[in-house]
Backbone and ligand atoms as CSV (ligand in chain L), in Angstrom:
chain,resi,resn,atom,element,x,y,z
A,1,MET,N,N,17.311,196.770,23.151
A,1,MET,CA,C,17.568,197.673,22.016
A,1,MET,C,C,16.680,197.379,20.994
A,2,LEU,N,N,16.293,198.391,20.250
A,2,LEU,CA,C,15.259,198.044,19.081
A,2,LEU,C,C,16.037,197.356,18.014
A,3,ASP,N,N,15.249,196.860,17.199
A,3,ASP,CA,C,15.726,196.249,15.854
A,3,ASP,C,C,16.331,197.265,14.871
A,4,LEU,N,N,17.277,196.695,14.132
A,4,LEU,CA,C,17.978,197.661,13.250
A,4,LEU,C,C,17.262,197.716,11.876
A,5,LYS,N,N,17.353,198.884,11.301
A,5,LYS,CA,C,16.894,199.050,10.001
A,5,LYS,C,C,17.856,199.662,8.945
A,6,ILE,N,N,18.014,198.946,7.974
A,6,ILE,CA,C,18.990,199.447,7.111
A,6,ILE,C,C,18.513,200.780,6.320
A,7,VAL,N,N,19.423,201.959,6.355
A,7,VAL,CA,C,18.967,203.052,5.791
A,7,VAL,C,C,19.461,203.121,4.223
A,8,HIS,N,N,18.695,203.632,3.352
A,8,HIS,CA,C,19.080,203.862,2.052
A,8,HIS,C,C,19.748,205.245,1.570
A,9,TYR,N,N,20.501,205.270,0.820
A,9,TYR,CA,C,20.927,206.522,0.109
A,9,TYR,C,C,19.817,207.289,-0.370
A,10,PRO,N,N,19.731,208.616,-0.264
A,10,PRO,CA,C,20.760,209.489,0.220
A,10,PRO,C,C,20.670,209.841,1.856
A,11,ASP,N,N,20.425,208.907,2.770
A,11,ASP,CA,C,20.195,209.318,4.021
A,11,ASP,C,C,21.392,209.960,4.466
A,12,PRO,N,N,21.332,211.172,5.139
A,12,PRO,CA,C,22.509,212.053,5.626
A,12,PRO,C,C,23.652,211.186,6.508
A,13,VAL,N,N,23.089,210.050,7.219
A,13,VAL,CA,C,23.806,209.230,8.056
A,13,VAL,C,C,25.046,208.683,7.114
A,14,LEU,N,N,24.722,208.368,6.048
A,14,LEU,CA,C,25.572,207.615,5.121
A,14,LEU,C,C,26.775,208.556,4.644
A,15,LEU,N,N,26.469,209.887,4.808
A,15,LEU,CA,C,27.289,210.768,4.304
A,15,LEU,C,C,28.155,211.618,5.269
A,16,THR,N,N,28.096,211.070,6.485
A,16,THR,CA,C,28.657,211.694,7.604
A,16,THR,C,C,29.987,210.811,8.206
A,17,VAL,N,N,31.023,211.520,8.579
A,17,VAL,CA,C,32.045,210.986,9.051
A,17,VAL,C,C,31.729,210.295,10.537
A,18,ALA,N,N,31.779,209.059,10.729
A,18,ALA,CA,C,31.315,208.422,12.012
A,18,ALA,C,C,32.299,208.783,12.943
A,19,LYS,N,N,31.834,208.681,14.269
A,19,LYS,CA,C,32.546,208.909,15.570
A,19,LYS,C,C,33.445,207.612,15.991
A,20,PRO,N,N,34.660,207.772,16.359
A,20,PRO,CA,C,35.282,206.828,17.018
A,20,PRO,C,C,34.679,206.141,18.092
A,21,VAL,N,N,34.643,204.801,18.473
A,21,VAL,CA,C,34.210,204.203,19.548
A,21,VAL,C,C,35.066,204.289,20.623
A,22,THR,N,N,34.722,204.780,21.838
A,22,THR,CA,C,35.605,204.992,22.958
A,22,THR,C,C,35.682,203.745,23.798
A,23,GLU,N,N,36.742,203.938,24.656
A,23,GLU,CA,C,36.915,202.839,25.640
A,23,GLU,C,C,35.596,202.278,26.347
A,24,GLU,N,N,34.987,203.453,26.815
A,24,GLU,CA,C,33.877,203.139,27.795
A,24,GLU,C,C,32.803,202.513,26.981
A,25,ARG,N,N,32.751,202.631,25.760
A,25,ARG,CA,C,31.612,201.932,24.958
A,25,ARG,C,C,31.568,200.475,24.903
A,26,PHE,N,N,32.942,199.980,25.189
A,26,PHE,CA,C,32.979,198.452,25.109
A,26,PHE,C,C,32.280,197.813,26.084
A,27,GLY,N,N,31.453,196.767,25.880
A,27,GLY,CA,C,30.623,196.115,26.968
A,27,GLY,C,C,29.521,195.341,26.349
A,28,LYS,N,N,28.486,195.084,27.137
A,28,LYS,CA,C,27.395,194.281,26.674
A,28,LYS,C,C,26.505,194.845,25.683
A,29,GLU,N,N,26.367,196.334,25.553
A,29,GLU,CA,C,25.528,196.945,24.708
A,29,GLU,C,C,26.178,197.090,23.367
A,30,LEU,N,N,27.387,197.275,23.348
A,30,LEU,CA,C,28.189,196.968,22.059
A,30,LEU,C,C,28.174,195.742,21.543
A,31,GLU,N,N,28.411,194.687,22.355
A,31,GLU,CA,C,28.286,193.231,21.944
A,31,GLU,C,C,26.851,192.999,21.154
A,32,GLU,N,N,25.555,193.444,21.931
A,32,GLU,CA,C,24.484,193.429,21.462
A,32,GLU,C,C,24.237,193.988,20.110
A,33,LEU,N,N,24.904,195.172,20.001
A,33,LEU,CA,C,24.823,196.012,18.698
A,33,LEU,C,C,25.319,195.095,17.664
A,34,VAL,N,N,26.516,194.602,17.774
A,34,VAL,CA,C,27.286,193.908,16.910
A,34,VAL,C,C,26.587,192.631,16.544
A,35,ASP,N,N,25.938,191.920,17.468
A,35,ASP,CA,C,25.131,190.769,17.110
A,35,ASP,C,C,24.012,191.063,16.296
A,36,LYS,N,N,23.455,192.272,16.494
A,36,LYS,CA,C,22.219,192.544,15.710
A,36,LYS,C,C,22.649,193.041,14.394
A,37,MET,N,N,23.881,193.764,14.286
A,37,MET,CA,C,24.445,193.974,13.017
A,37,MET,C,C,24.622,192.687,12.091
A,38,PHE,N,N,25.111,191.683,12.746
A,38,PHE,CA,C,25.382,190.525,11.902
A,38,PHE,C,C,24.242,189.821,11.475
A,39,ALA,N,N,23.160,189.789,12.287
A,39,ALA,CA,C,21.609,189.178,12.103
A,39,ALA,C,C,21.156,190.075,10.918
A,40,THR,N,N,21.315,191.366,11.096
A,40,THR,CA,C,20.814,192.320,9.833
A,40,THR,C,C,21.362,192.046,8.651
A,41,MET,N,N,22.766,191.832,8.776
A,41,MET,CA,C,23.512,191.591,7.442
A,41,MET,C,C,23.003,190.171,6.833
A,42,TYR,N,N,22.963,189.291,7.675
A,42,TYR,CA,C,22.574,187.917,7.056
A,42,TYR,C,C,21.121,187.919,6.538
A,43,GLN,N,N,20.220,188.618,7.223
A,43,GLN,CA,C,18.863,188.680,6.738
A,43,GLN,C,C,18.721,189.296,5.318
A,44,ALA,N,N,19.703,190.307,5.271
A,44,ALA,CA,C,19.697,191.005,4.014
A,44,ALA,C,C,20.578,190.330,2.783
A,45,ARG,N,N,21.153,189.274,3.198
A,45,ARG,CA,C,21.988,188.548,2.409
A,45,ARG,C,C,23.265,189.380,1.875
A,46,GLY,N,N,23.874,190.113,2.855
A,46,GLY,CA,C,25.076,190.932,2.534
A,46,GLY,C,C,26.210,190.199,3.218
A,47,VAL,N,N,27.488,190.588,2.700
A,47,VAL,CA,C,28.719,190.030,3.339
A,47,VAL,C,C,29.335,191.127,4.107
A,48,GLY,N,N,28.811,192.302,4.116
A,48,GLY,CA,C,29.282,193.452,5.065
A,48,GLY,C,C,28.207,194.313,5.388
A,49,LEU,N,N,28.444,195.008,6.684
A,49,LEU,CA,C,27.445,196.070,7.098
A,49,LEU,C,C,28.082,196.908,8.072
A,50,ALA,N,N,28.010,198.241,7.529
A,50,ALA,CA,C,28.587,199.175,8.770
A,50,ALA,C,C,27.554,199.896,9.447
A,51,ALA,N,N,27.742,200.363,10.738
A,51,ALA,CA,C,26.984,201.105,11.635
A,51,ALA,C,C,26.255,202.101,11.123
A,52,PRO,N,N,26.823,203.068,10.258
A,52,PRO,CA,C,26.109,204.153,9.682
A,52,PRO,C,C,24.858,203.532,8.731
A,53,GLN,N,N,24.988,202.526,8.218
A,53,GLN,CA,C,23.978,201.886,7.594
A,53,GLN,C,C,22.749,201.304,8.184
A,54,VAL,N,N,22.941,201.296,9.419
A,54,VAL,CA,C,21.677,201.228,10.402
A,54,VAL,C,C,21.289,202.414,11.215
A,55,GLY,N,N,21.923,203.611,10.725
A,55,GLY,CA,C,21.481,204.825,11.158
A,55,GLY,C,C,22.420,205.170,12.452
A,56,ILE,N,N,23.493,204.480,12.721
A,56,ILE,CA,C,24.316,204.609,13.830
A,56,ILE,C,C,25.696,205.205,13.509
A,57,SER,N,N,26.032,206.527,13.738
A,57,SER,CA,C,27.243,207.106,13.310
A,57,SER,C,C,28.411,206.736,13.968
A,58,GLU,N,N,28.826,205.369,14.163
A,58,GLU,CA,C,30.030,205.071,14.834
A,58,GLU,C,C,30.648,204.093,13.935
A,59,ARG,N,N,32.242,204.130,14.255
A,59,ARG,CA,C,33.245,203.448,13.439
A,59,ARG,C,C,33.107,201.896,13.893
A,60,ILE,N,N,32.075,201.270,13.209
A,60,ILE,CA,C,31.908,199.862,13.497
A,60,ILE,C,C,31.426,199.137,12.253
A,61,PHE,N,N,31.997,197.946,11.868
A,61,PHE,CA,C,31.314,197.292,10.795
A,61,PHE,C,C,31.547,195.702,10.984
A,62,VAL,N,N,30.798,195.053,10.339
A,62,VAL,CA,C,30.890,193.570,10.562
A,62,VAL,C,C,30.969,192.885,9.092
A,63,MET,N,N,31.764,191.767,8.922
A,63,MET,CA,C,31.914,191.113,7.567
A,63,MET,C,C,31.766,189.810,7.723
A,64,ASP,N,N,31.155,189.057,6.862
A,64,ASP,CA,C,31.380,187.547,6.884
A,64,ASP,C,C,31.484,187.059,5.308
A,65,ILE,N,N,32.809,186.799,5.133
A,65,ILE,CA,C,32.962,186.444,3.570
A,65,ILE,C,C,33.028,184.782,3.647
A,66,PRO,N,N,32.263,184.048,2.755
A,66,PRO,CA,C,32.326,182.615,2.652
A,66,PRO,C,C,33.667,182.349,2.099
A,67,ASN,N,N,34.087,181.123,2.510
A,67,ASN,CA,C,35.501,180.593,1.871
A,67,ASN,C,C,35.202,179.284,1.530
A,68,GLU,N,N,35.369,178.757,0.298
A,68,GLU,CA,C,35.199,177.440,-0.182
A,68,GLU,C,C,36.105,176.401,0.614
A,69,ASP,N,N,37.141,176.790,0.887
A,69,ASP,CA,C,38.230,176.003,1.681
A,69,ASP,C,C,38.337,175.843,3.111
A,70,GLY,N,N,37.359,176.500,3.680
A,70,GLY,CA,C,37.471,176.504,5.145
A,70,GLY,C,C,36.512,177.417,5.847
A,71,PRO,N,N,36.688,177.858,7.085
A,71,PRO,CA,C,35.732,178.598,7.650
A,71,PRO,C,C,35.961,180.027,7.177
A,72,SER,N,N,34.571,180.691,7.181
A,72,SER,CA,C,34.404,182.014,6.471
A,72,SER,C,C,35.166,183.146,7.309
A,73,GLN,N,N,35.451,184.160,6.650
A,73,GLN,CA,C,36.286,185.249,7.332
A,73,GLN,C,C,35.261,186.192,7.837
A,74,LYS,N,N,34.846,185.839,9.126
A,74,LYS,CA,C,33.930,186.615,9.933
A,74,LYS,C,C,34.446,187.391,11.076
A,75,HIS,N,N,34.230,188.634,10.945
A,75,HIS,CA,C,34.822,189.504,12.174
A,75,HIS,C,C,33.986,190.731,12.129
A,76,ALA,N,N,34.038,191.342,13.378
A,76,ALA,CA,C,33.496,192.665,13.661
A,76,ALA,C,C,34.706,193.570,13.869
A,77,PHE,N,N,34.660,194.715,13.244
A,77,PHE,CA,C,35.757,195.753,13.198
A,77,PHE,C,C,35.365,196.921,13.878
A,78,ILE,N,N,35.952,197.402,14.959
A,78,ILE,CA,C,35.838,198.535,15.849
A,78,ILE,C,C,36.960,199.507,15.395
A,79,ASN,N,N,36.558,200.573,15.082
A,79,ASN,CA,C,37.590,201.734,14.785
A,79,ASN,C,C,38.753,201.102,13.756
A,80,PRO,N,N,38.238,200.714,12.587
A,80,PRO,CA,C,39.172,200.146,11.611
A,80,PRO,C,C,40.140,201.048,11.123
A,81,GLU,N,N,41.271,200.798,10.707
A,81,GLU,CA,C,42.292,201.596,10.338
A,81,GLU,C,C,42.913,200.835,9.179
A,82,ILE,N,N,43.070,201.371,7.816
A,82,ILE,CA,C,43.717,200.607,6.798
A,82,ILE,C,C,45.354,201.016,6.891
A,83,LEU,N,N,46.182,199.911,6.969
A,83,LEU,CA,C,47.455,200.170,7.267
A,83,LEU,C,C,48.291,200.153,5.963
A,84,HIS,N,N,47.842,199.350,5.092
A,84,HIS,CA,C,48.563,199.031,3.878
A,84,HIS,C,C,47.606,198.497,2.785
A,85,VAL,N,N,47.913,199.065,1.547
A,85,VAL,CA,C,47.075,198.454,0.444
A,85,VAL,C,C,48.000,198.070,-0.804
A,86,GLU,N,N,47.649,197.319,-1.639
A,86,GLU,CA,C,48.394,197.106,-2.825
A,86,GLU,C,C,47.486,196.428,-3.879
A,87,GLY,N,N,48.113,196.396,-5.089
A,87,GLY,CA,C,47.267,195.764,-6.215
A,87,GLY,C,C,46.253,196.543,-6.662
A,88,GLU,N,N,45.207,195.820,-7.714
A,88,GLU,CA,C,44.233,196.704,-8.137
A,88,GLU,C,C,43.271,195.593,-8.818
A,89,GLN,N,N,41.946,195.703,-8.334
A,89,GLN,CA,C,40.957,194.717,-8.831
A,89,GLN,C,C,39.631,195.661,-9.327
A,90,VAL,N,N,39.243,195.130,-10.331
A,90,VAL,CA,C,38.110,195.767,-10.976
A,90,VAL,C,C,36.958,194.833,-10.898
A,91,GLY,N,N,35.685,194.956,-10.212
A,91,GLY,CA,C,34.636,193.989,-10.123
A,91,GLY,C,C,33.427,194.779,-9.774
A,92,ASP,N,N,32.261,193.880,-9.742
A,92,ASP,CA,C,31.055,194.393,-9.459
A,92,ASP,C,C,30.903,194.601,-7.874
A,93,GLU,N,N,30.284,195.592,-7.576
A,93,GLU,CA,C,30.209,195.924,-6.110
A,93,GLU,C,C,28.648,196.212,-5.883
A,94,GLY,N,N,27.901,195.823,-4.715
A,94,GLY,CA,C,26.745,196.215,-4.335
A,94,GLY,C,C,26.773,196.712,-2.965
A,95,CYS,N,N,25.680,197.252,-2.435
A,95,CYS,CA,C,25.556,197.908,-1.020
A,95,CYS,C,C,24.386,197.784,-0.512
A,96,LEU,N,N,24.134,197.258,0.628
A,96,LEU,CA,C,22.577,197.143,1.265
A,96,LEU,C,C,21.896,198.497,1.354
A,97,SER,N,N,22.667,199.686,1.263
A,97,SER,CA,C,22.091,200.955,1.362
A,97,SER,C,C,21.883,201.453,-0.040
A,98,PHE,N,N,22.016,200.546,-1.254
A,98,PHE,CA,C,21.580,200.928,-2.511
A,98,PHE,C,C,20.821,199.721,-3.066
A,99,PRO,N,N,19.853,199.332,-2.611
A,99,PRO,CA,C,19.110,198.059,-3.062
A,99,PRO,C,C,19.028,197.865,-4.758
A,100,GLY,N,N,19.427,196.827,-5.080
A,100,GLY,CA,C,19.429,196.629,-6.581
A,100,GLY,C,C,20.355,197.182,-7.413
A,101,LEU,N,N,21.419,197.927,-6.902
A,101,LEU,CA,C,22.448,198.628,-7.592
A,101,LEU,C,C,23.696,197.804,-7.617
A,102,TYR,N,N,24.311,197.546,-8.731
A,102,TYR,CA,C,25.543,196.713,-8.781
A,102,TYR,C,C,26.249,197.530,-9.983
A,103,GLN,N,N,27.558,197.849,-9.621
A,103,GLN,CA,C,28.250,198.634,-10.453
A,103,GLN,C,C,29.800,198.420,-10.463
A,104,GLN,N,N,30.635,198.458,-11.536
A,104,GLN,CA,C,31.849,198.059,-11.341
A,104,GLN,C,C,32.548,199.199,-10.573
A,105,VAL,N,N,33.508,198.761,-9.589
A,105,VAL,CA,C,34.437,199.666,-8.954
A,105,VAL,C,C,35.809,199.158,-8.756
A,106,LYS,N,N,36.577,199.993,-9.094
A,106,LYS,CA,C,38.063,199.654,-8.808
A,106,LYS,C,C,38.446,199.824,-7.362
A,107,ARG,N,N,39.292,198.706,-6.915
A,107,ARG,CA,C,39.714,198.662,-5.473
A,107,ARG,C,C,41.151,198.093,-5.428
A,108,ASP,N,N,41.747,198.152,-4.309
A,108,ASP,CA,C,42.983,197.574,-3.982
A,108,ASP,C,C,42.695,196.060,-3.753
A,109,THR,N,N,43.737,195.127,-4.408
A,109,THR,CA,C,43.603,193.669,-4.214
A,109,THR,C,C,43.982,193.169,-2.746
A,110,ARG,N,N,44.753,193.767,-2.173
A,110,ARG,CA,C,45.338,193.324,-0.807
A,110,ARG,C,C,45.328,194.516,0.178
A,111,VAL,N,N,44.759,194.257,1.394
A,111,VAL,CA,C,44.613,195.299,2.354
A,111,VAL,C,C,44.973,194.723,3.690
A,112,ILE,N,N,45.905,195.497,4.418
A,112,ILE,CA,C,46.218,195.098,5.852
A,112,ILE,C,C,45.400,196.169,6.620
A,113,VAL,N,N,44.530,195.660,7.618
A,113,VAL,CA,C,43.603,196.426,8.308
A,113,VAL,C,C,43.965,196.078,9.807
A,114,ARG,N,N,43.806,197.131,10.567
A,114,ARG,CA,C,43.961,197.100,12.110
A,114,ARG,C,C,42.647,197.499,12.693
A,115,ALA,N,N,42.180,196.859,13.575
A,115,ALA,CA,C,40.958,197.069,14.237
A,115,ALA,C,C,40.831,196.683,15.756
A,116,HIS,N,N,39.797,196.903,16.566
A,116,HIS,CA,C,39.664,196.282,17.711
A,116,HIS,C,C,38.329,195.187,17.505
A,117,ASP,N,N,38.470,194.144,18.212
A,117,ASP,CA,C,37.251,193.419,18.173
A,117,ASP,C,C,36.386,193.766,19.227
A,118,VAL,N,N,35.088,192.954,19.359
A,118,VAL,CA,C,34.164,193.495,20.196
A,118,VAL,C,C,34.547,193.382,21.547
A,119,ALA,N,N,35.474,192.557,21.852
A,119,ALA,CA,C,36.004,192.592,23.500
A,119,ALA,C,C,36.883,193.760,23.521
A,120,GLY,N,N,37.326,194.403,22.673
A,120,GLY,CA,C,38.382,195.659,22.871
A,120,GLY,C,C,39.828,194.990,22.449
A,121,GLN,N,N,39.938,193.888,21.945
A,121,GLN,CA,C,41.379,193.308,21.675
A,121,GLN,C,C,41.734,193.841,20.339
A,122,GLU,N,N,43.036,194.572,20.218
A,122,GLU,CA,C,43.314,194.932,18.929
A,122,GLU,C,C,43.807,193.730,18.212
A,123,PHE,N,N,43.550,193.706,16.807
A,123,PHE,CA,C,44.008,192.567,15.965
A,123,PHE,C,C,44.201,193.274,14.700
A,124,GLU,N,N,45.193,192.619,13.770
A,124,GLU,CA,C,45.412,193.021,12.352
A,124,GLU,C,C,45.027,191.849,11.464
A,125,LEU,N,N,44.709,192.109,10.123
A,125,LEU,CA,C,44.152,191.270,9.223
A,125,LEU,C,C,44.970,191.528,7.839
A,126,ASP,N,N,45.148,190.412,7.150
A,126,ASP,CA,C,45.740,190.670,5.917
A,126,ASP,C,C,44.867,189.996,4.914
A,127,VAL,N,N,44.094,190.635,4.091
A,127,VAL,CA,C,43.073,190.180,3.392
A,127,VAL,C,C,43.081,190.542,1.771
A,128,SER,N,N,42.591,189.642,0.945
A,128,SER,CA,C,42.651,189.810,-0.322
A,128,SER,C,C,41.326,189.720,-1.145
A,129,ASP,N,N,41.350,190.193,-2.380
A,129,ASP,CA,C,40.081,189.790,-3.272
A,129,ASP,C,C,38.692,190.350,-2.676
A,130,LEU,N,N,37.867,189.422,-2.528
A,130,LEU,CA,C,36.513,189.905,-1.988
A,130,LEU,C,C,36.487,190.505,-0.534
A,131,ALA,N,N,37.346,189.995,0.320
A,131,ALA,CA,C,37.590,190.453,1.664
A,131,ALA,C,C,38.169,191.764,1.639
A,132,ALA,N,N,39.296,192.071,0.731
A,132,ALA,CA,C,39.732,193.277,0.715
A,132,ALA,C,C,38.804,194.358,0.236
A,133,ARG,N,N,38.066,194.068,-0.761
A,133,ARG,CA,C,37.017,194.900,-1.175
A,133,ARG,C,C,35.913,195.288,-0.313
A,134,CYS,N,N,35.514,194.182,0.489
A,134,CYS,CA,C,34.602,194.494,1.602
A,134,CYS,C,C,35.200,195.397,2.726
A,135,VAL,N,N,36.363,195.191,2.973
A,135,VAL,CA,C,36.971,195.923,4.090
A,135,VAL,C,C,37.000,197.462,3.842
A,136,LEU,N,N,37.505,197.652,2.515
A,136,LEU,CA,C,37.624,198.984,1.770
A,136,LEU,C,C,36.237,199.546,1.943
A,137,HIS,N,N,35.251,198.809,1.274
A,137,HIS,CA,C,33.834,199.421,1.270
A,137,HIS,C,C,33.376,199.783,2.558
A,138,GLU,N,N,33.521,199.076,3.497
A,138,GLU,CA,C,32.877,199.165,4.819
A,138,GLU,C,C,33.613,200.221,5.702
A,139,THR,N,N,34.922,200.307,5.518
A,139,THR,CA,C,35.870,201.356,6.264
A,139,THR,C,C,35.387,202.590,5.366
A,140,ASP,N,N,35.250,202.635,4.126
A,140,ASP,CA,C,34.526,204.181,3.639
A,140,ASP,C,C,33.243,204.465,4.378
A,141,HIS,N,N,32.431,203.444,4.432
A,141,HIS,CA,C,31.085,203.880,5.271
A,141,HIS,C,C,31.504,204.699,6.521
A,142,CYS,N,N,32.459,204.177,7.221
A,142,CYS,CA,C,32.713,204.758,8.524
A,142,CYS,C,C,33.292,206.274,8.237
A,143,ASP,N,N,33.791,206.633,7.014
A,143,ASP,CA,C,34.152,207.832,6.632
A,143,ASP,C,C,33.084,208.642,5.968
A,144,GLY,N,N,31.946,208.229,5.870
A,144,GLY,CA,C,30.901,208.974,5.215
A,144,GLY,C,C,31.113,208.782,3.600
A,145,ILE,N,N,31.794,207.811,3.279
A,145,ILE,CA,C,31.959,207.650,1.791
A,145,ILE,C,C,31.115,206.369,1.312
A,146,VAL,N,N,30.410,206.643,0.257
A,146,VAL,CA,C,29.620,205.472,-0.369
A,146,VAL,C,C,30.230,205.172,-1.748
A,147,PHE,N,N,29.891,203.859,-2.209
A,147,PHE,CA,C,30.621,203.446,-3.322
A,147,PHE,C,C,30.379,204.278,-4.555
A,148,LEU,N,N,29.250,204.956,-4.644
A,148,LEU,CA,C,28.901,205.869,-5.737
A,148,LEU,C,C,30.296,206.680,-5.832
A,149,ASP,N,N,30.824,207.131,-4.779
A,149,ASP,CA,C,31.870,207.993,-4.849
A,149,ASP,C,C,33.072,207.341,-5.412
A,150,ARG,N,N,33.257,206.147,-5.449
A,150,ARG,CA,C,34.286,205.348,-5.799
A,150,ARG,C,C,34.310,204.974,-7.484
A,151,MET,N,N,33.137,205.172,-7.971
A,151,MET,CA,C,32.827,204.835,-9.485
A,151,MET,C,C,33.589,205.819,-10.270
A,152,SER,N,N,33.816,205.341,-11.539
A,152,SER,CA,C,34.243,206.318,-12.585
A,152,SER,C,C,32.951,207.374,-12.702
A,153,PRO,N,N,33.293,208.603,-13.317
A,153,PRO,CA,C,32.285,209.648,-13.591
A,153,PRO,C,C,31.103,209.140,-14.353
A,154,LEU,N,N,31.433,208.213,-15.199
A,154,LEU,CA,C,30.497,207.793,-16.206
A,154,LEU,C,C,29.595,206.718,-15.445
A,155,LYS,N,N,30.233,205.793,-14.796
A,155,LYS,CA,C,29.539,204.784,-13.985
A,155,LYS,C,C,28.538,205.373,-12.972
A,156,ARG,N,N,29.060,206.372,-12.338
A,156,ARG,CA,C,28.352,207.365,-11.306
A,156,ARG,C,C,26.986,207.907,-11.936
A,157,GLN,N,N,27.235,208.406,-13.102
A,157,GLN,CA,C,26.131,209.105,-13.602
A,157,GLN,C,C,25.040,208.098,-14.047
A,158,LEU,N,N,25.493,206.833,-14.684
A,158,LEU,CA,C,24.533,205.767,-14.757
A,158,LEU,C,C,23.817,205.278,-13.664
A,159,ALA,N,N,24.602,205.174,-12.455
A,159,ALA,CA,C,24.024,204.773,-11.200
A,159,ALA,C,C,23.149,205.765,-10.668
A,160,LYS,N,N,23.504,206.903,-10.662
A,160,LYS,CA,C,22.641,208.057,-10.202
A,160,LYS,C,C,21.235,208.072,-11.096
A,161,ARG,N,N,21.207,207.822,-12.488
A,161,ARG,CA,C,20.089,207.866,-13.122
A,161,ARG,C,C,19.182,206.693,-12.667
A,162,LYS,N,N,19.749,205.580,-12.538
A,162,LYS,CA,C,19.108,204.451,-12.136
A,162,LYS,C,C,18.383,204.654,-10.725
A,163,ILE,N,N,19.080,205.182,-9.878
A,163,ILE,CA,C,18.421,205.347,-8.551
A,163,ILE,C,C,17.286,206.450,-8.787
A,164,LYS,N,N,17.481,207.336,-9.431
A,164,LYS,CA,C,16.353,208.317,-9.569
A,164,LYS,C,C,14.979,207.536,-10.277
A,165,ARG,N,N,15.335,206.713,-11.147
A,165,ARG,CA,C,14.373,205.746,-11.810
A,165,ARG,C,C,13.681,205.053,-10.742
A,166,LEU,N,N,14.385,204.282,-10.054
A,166,LEU,CA,C,13.871,203.525,-8.802
A,166,LEU,C,C,13.002,204.268,-7.800
A,167,GLN,N,N,13.530,205.407,-7.514
A,167,GLN,CA,C,12.877,206.360,-6.539
A,167,GLN,C,C,11.516,206.678,-7.271
A,168,ASN,N,N,11.528,207.168,-8.484
A,168,ASN,CA,C,10.352,207.609,-9.048
A,168,ASN,C,C,9.159,206.461,-9.315
A,169,THR,N,N,9.708,205.268,-9.188
A,169,THR,CA,C,8.647,204.064,-9.264
A,169,THR,C,C,8.293,203.431,-7.864
A,170,GLY,N,N,9.020,204.252,-6.724
A,170,GLY,CA,C,8.767,203.822,-5.547
A,170,GLY,C,C,9.288,202.536,-5.148
A,171,GLU,N,N,10.268,202.170,-5.974
A,171,GLU,CA,C,11.117,200.780,-5.389
A,171,GLU,C,C,12.217,201.214,-4.611
A,172,TRP,N,N,12.415,202.595,-4.243
A,172,TRP,CA,C,13.696,202.906,-3.534
A,172,TRP,C,C,13.124,204.017,-2.506
A,173,GLU,N,N,13.172,203.732,-1.208
A,173,GLU,CA,C,12.809,204.674,-0.226
A,173,GLU,C,C,13.950,205.321,0.606
L,1,NI,NI,NI,27.690,199.486,1.550
């Protein structure tokens, strides 16, 4: 399989609802894709990466959130489904498809998510804070929603202006 390349906004794949992963898709090739997604994410120093961000319109994302008190929250999510949300957090968010852009986004504080792991096993996770933010952000990618869409109108306008500036100076391709 070819190496993966992170696509940048406004690549149309980022704005497309991704297809569910079917049962037949599980196997060696899917495992390799997930491994490569983790490697691509680590190389880019991200904590989450969704398949549409590497040009693959499938409902898959990987996440690795460091944890001071123990092992990191490292998971691959295939066909993620948000089952429950609660609370509210406001914080800075970035996205590997928006290089250099950080903006405040309001998200739920706690999320219960159901997905399949790369072996096809269903699991549920109850996550909070940064992990909840990440799960929501990456599940949005599977739905063709980018974090720009989650900003307040004013912040979105500022972000779009900054993107245009970076595009004009060739810092954003
Ligand atoms: Ni993102």
